[in-house]
Structure formats: C-alpha cells, structure tokens
C-alpha positions, 0 to 999 in steps of 0.5 A, spaced: 881 250 303 883 246 296 888 252 295 891 251 301 890 243 300 894 244 293 900 250 297 901 244 302 901 238 297 907 244 292 911 246 297 911 238 298 913 237 292 919 242 292 921 238 298 923 231 294 925 235 288 918 231 285 912 235 282 908 231 281 903 229 274 897 228 277 896 233 283 890 229 285 894 223 286 899 227 290 893 229 295 889 222 296 896 220 298 897 226 304 888 224 306 889 220 313 883 215 313 880 221 320 880 227 314 873 229 315 872 225 321 872 219 317 866 220 313 868 224 307 867 222 300 874 223 297 878 216 298 884 215 303 891 213 302 891 206 305 889 202 298 896 207 297 900 205 303 899 198 301 902 198 294 908 202 297 909 198 302 912 193 297 915 198 291 919 199 298 920 193 300 922 192 292 927 198 292 929 195 298 931 188 297 935 190 290 939 195 293 941 190 299 943 185 294 947 190 290 951 193 296 951 187 301 954 180 299 951 177 307 947 172 307 939 171 306 938 171 313 942 177 314 940 181 309 932 180 311 933 182 317 937 189 313 929 189 310 926 189 315 929 195 319 929 198 312 922 198 312 918 198 317 914 204 320 919 208 325 923 208 319 919 211 314 917 216 319 923 218 320 923 218 312 917 222 313 920 227 318 926 229 313 921 231 309 917 235 312 911 230 310 907 232 316 905 239 314 902 236 309 898 230 311 890 232 311 887 230 318 881 231 323 882 238 326 881 231 332 887 228 331 891 235 329 890 237 336 893 230 338 899 230 335 897 226 329 902 231 324 908 227 328 905 221 330 909 215 327 903 211 325 900 217 319 908 218 318 909 212 316 903 211 312 903 217 309 910 215 307 908 208 304 903 212 301 907 217 298 912 212 295 906 209 291 903 215 289 910 216 285 911 210 283 904 210 279 905 217 277 912 217 274 914 210 274 919 206 278 925 211 276 921 216 279 920 212 286 927 210 286 930 217 285 925 218 291 928 212 295 936 213 292 935 221 295 933 220 302 933 212 304 940 210 301 944 213 308 939 210 312 940 203 309 948 205 309 947 206 317 943 199 317 948 196 315 954 198 319 950 197 324 951 188 328 946 183 324 944 180 330 937 181 332 937 187 336 934 183 343 939 178 343 944 184 342 941 188 347 941 183 352 948 181 350 949 188 352 946 189 358 949 183 361 957 185 359 956 191 363 952 187 369 946 190 368 942 185 368 936 182 364 932 187 359 925 187 363 920 188 357 912 190 358 906 191 354 903 198 356 899 199 350 895 194 345 891 199 340 887 199 334 882 193 331 882 185 332 884 185 325 889 190 325 892 191 332 898 195 334 902 194 340 907 198 345 911 195 349 917 198 353 923 195 355 927 197 361 934 195 362 937 196 370 943 203 368 940 204 362 933 206 363 928 205 358 925 206 351 919 203 347 917 200 341 910 199 336 908 193 332 903 189 329 904 185 333 908 183 341 915 180 338 915 186 334 914 192 338 919 187 343 924 188 338 923 196 335 923 197 343 930 194 344 933 197 338 931 204 340 934 202 347 941 200 344 940 207 340 940 210 346 944 207 350 951 206 345 
C-alpha cells in the first residue's frame, strides 16, 4: 500500500515539475480526512489546506497588483474568483490531482476523486506543501505554471458581480429574472456548505457551492453565465 501511495505522489511530482525533499509532506497534503475512515493516526491535510489558502491569496493578490491598474473593489472581486474552491478544483483537475488523493473506499466509490470540495482542499494543501518544502519560490513556480492562464481569463471578464451580470444578461434577452433556490445544505453547523441552483427561462440552470448562501448564488450565477455566453 505504501509503495502504491508513494508512486502516485511520484507521478504527481512529474506532472507539476517539482520533486519534494520531504516526501512525507507531500503525502500528508494528499491525505483527506476520510482516509482510514477518519480513524487513522496519520494527520490529514486540513492544516495544510489552511496555510495553502493564505499562500494562494498572497500570490494572487500580488499577481493582480502587478498585472492590473484596477480599483481595489474590482481587484477584490477578481481575487475571490481566483482563489475560490471551484478554481482550485479546476487547477487540480489540470494536474490530475484526483489520482493522487488518499480517500476512504466509500468516498472513492461515490466519486470523491472528482469532488470539487476534495480537489479544492487538496490543491490548497499542495500549495502549502510546496511552500514549506521549497519556500515561496516553489509555490510561485507552481502558481505561474498553472494559475496565470486562469488569471488572464478572469481579468478579461467583466468586473461586475456575477449576479448583477446574469440579471442584466437575462433582461437584455427578455428572459425574466434569474430564480435562485437552495437545493442542499450539508456539513456541520460550524462549517456548512450550501448548494444553490439558479435558473433562467430559455437559458437553463446551473449550480454553485459555497460556505454561505450568497457565495453559492454568485458561483451559480457565474456557472450559468459561462454556459450561456
């Protein structure tokens, strides 16, 4: 089992172009809380996820500051788009991170290797592991290789809030107002996850997940815009 886990991490290293000095750190970054059915003695990646989220935010803020002369409010909206869980999961899929994550058999059976929440968390944990293993330079090299194209894409979009943009788009095409519905609330009370579906007549529907209803609505709106435009 250990040999298989190490090999998965080795293949991930090949895909991202970085070899860890501390392989145990990379292994920890890939270890989801469900691994060992949540009863294992080995630490999971939650603390690394916490650190990686902050490192990602710093690198993104710096990149936006260097590449854009926009006002603070616009920069803040672009930063939120670039560090949200869905974006982290998108990058995770680029590098095949799902092949390396360590999850429980039950989570694996239910498609855990492609779940946005698991992939997003693992990507943040990977950034933290790169930072701890090779310093900011290692994390920055990863960011430049896999995030900068996403930054260019986000920067080319309208700076308006996705809900506002979707409403304007719907009204301009005489489709009526978008309709938002909370379809699921999961997770513990202290760390809930909301799933919201937005529908527009003639355009279809899309879903978004967030730590609160407002965030989930914004992500759902952006997802429908991406489909519609």
